[in-house]
N, C-alpha and C positions, 0 to 999 in steps of 0.2 A: 506596515506589516512586518512585525519582528519575528514571529514564528507562525508556522502553520501547524494545525492539529490534523493529524491524519487518523480520522475516525474510521475504524474498519467495518463500514457497512458490508463490505464484501465478506469479511470474516464472519460477520453475524449471519449472512446468507448461507455461508458454507455450513455453519453450525446448525442451521435449521434442518439439515438433511439427516436421514436415518440414524446413524450411531450416536449423534449428538442428543437424541432423545433419552439415551441411557446415561448421559453425562449429567453432572451437576448443573443446576440452574445458572450459576454464575458464569459458566462457559458461554452462555448465549448472549452475554452482555458485550457490547462493542468495546474494543480496547483502543484507547486514544494514545497516540504517540506524538509527542511534540517535536517538531523539527525546527531548528534554529536557521533563520535565513537572513537575519538583519545585517550580516557581514557580507552578503552576496550582492553583486551587481548583475542582474539577469540580462543585461545587455552584452555581457562578455561571455564568450563561449566557455572559457575555463570555469567561471562561476556557475554556468548552467550545467556543466559536467559535475561540479561539486554538489549542486542541487540534486541531480539524478542519483548520485552515489548516496546522499543522505536519505532521500526518499526511498531508494531501494532497500537500504538497511532498515529503515523504519517499517516498511511493508514486511520485510522478513521477520522482524521482531513481533509485529502485530499478528502475522499469520502463523507464526510458530507458537503462539499463545502467550508471548511475553513471559511473565512469571508463573503462568498456569500450565504445568506440565501435562495436564489431562488433555489439553487441546491436541497436542502432538500424538498422544495415545489413541484418541478417538477419531481424529480426522487426518491422518498422515497423507492420504491420497489427495486431499483437497488443498494442501498447502501451496503447490505451484500455481494452481488456478487462483487461489486467494491472493497470492503475492501479485500476479499480473493484474488482476482486477483492482486491487488496492492501489498499486503504483499508477495504474491508468486514471483512476479517480483522483489521486493526488495531483498528478500532472495536469489534469483537467481543471484544477482550481486556478491555474495561472493563465494570464492573458498575454504575457510578454512574448513577442514574435519567435525568439529563439526557442523558448520552452515549448510553444505550440508546434514548431517545426520538429523538435526532438520527439515529441509525442506522436506526431504524424508518421515520422520515419520508423518508429518502433512499431507502430500498427502495420505499416507496410511490410515490415520484416516478420510480422506475425509474432512479435515478442510482447504485444499487448492485445487484449481481446478487441474484436471489431464487432460493431452492431449487426 
């Protein structure tokens, strides 16, 4: 596993709401952000921290619309929720114990959505 693709299903869900109907059709397409992880050893806390930083940045890029400025115009209130849901989904793709622990701690601190 050299890279992970953070496909923003959460961003797509955010776009399905109200104002997005007035937006262009390409706004409703999921934005994929590739995150390089081949240099990380996810059994090391410092590398898990680096993973979290990279995934957080990728979620920010995806939920801010990447290169599509219309996303930010039509959905500014959805961006924090989108970032949290996207980061949660990305962290959920990993089974390494430290990553699972970080995700659980973030949920406990209410920094990620809980079911």
